[in-house]
Phi, psi and omega in degrees: 000341181276010185303310184300326180285319182296326174297321177296321178297312178303318178295315181298319176298318177295331179269348184279106190283353174278342177283148176301147186303314174309319177298313181298323177294324177292316180303318181296322179293316182290329169309302180307315182304308188290320181280349177287136172275001179244056188270192189290326180244128179219125173224095179304340181276342189212104177305322186294313181297320178302319187265347182302310182294333177297312183298318180287322185288328178295315183292318180299318183303306181291325180295319184276331180282322177288122185267203189252017178293166178298318173300324186286319178293325179297318183294314175306321186296320180296340186227065182295330179303325180265321197267339184298315180249020185303309182301315181298314174305317185288324182291324176293318173308308177307315179298315182280327186269332177067234187288338171303320177294314179305312182301316173300313179308319183293343177275336180314299181302337181280338190306317182290351181256002183292152168260145173223122182051042180073009184232143174290148184299336183287340173299324181291345170275328189255346185245112183289340174287318177295316179308308184297323182297310184293323173305315177294325178288323173298320185292317178297316177304312182290331176281323181258017170310117187264014180260127177218172176308321180296313179299321185289315166047242189262353194295341186255020180282342176234129181291343177295341173305322180261311187297329174299319179291314178298315173304320177295316178300311177301319177297312174308311180299319175301309174307310178300327173283345181074024178270166174295135188279125173294136177276143185291150176292145168310128176277138175286000000 
């Protein structure tokens, strides 16, 4: 449910000129990924499944991109609601998701190379008009975000609700790339 707020934090990282350029590029990439209707996982019938990977990838991207510099520490300090327990939250995700978490982690370095609306995401850092377009798309996303406590209801009682869809997407992606299709982990 925190995805719209987390997206705002990613926008802040993208705009923070005190952060190293590579951090800002990852932030721009994850913003474009989240607001894009054509991301890695899409399930038009289930908004929760469609946004679960967005929430995890956004947090992974910020955790991996932010280094240990003073400006990066100051940035984390501005948003304790996200960063205070982030490592523990990602550890829980890794425990539940297994190799799917590794699959998402491997997407983080590709974020700065994404195209969004015909432009490389780095263009959104350097071109004010493009930046405004992305910001407007982010506002629409945050305003129209269809997930709330009522929507979630009982859907997240079993992790397989989300992991099964992600596993299918991982398998499709591997086939398209001609890679070996990962075998799902045995369920307990």
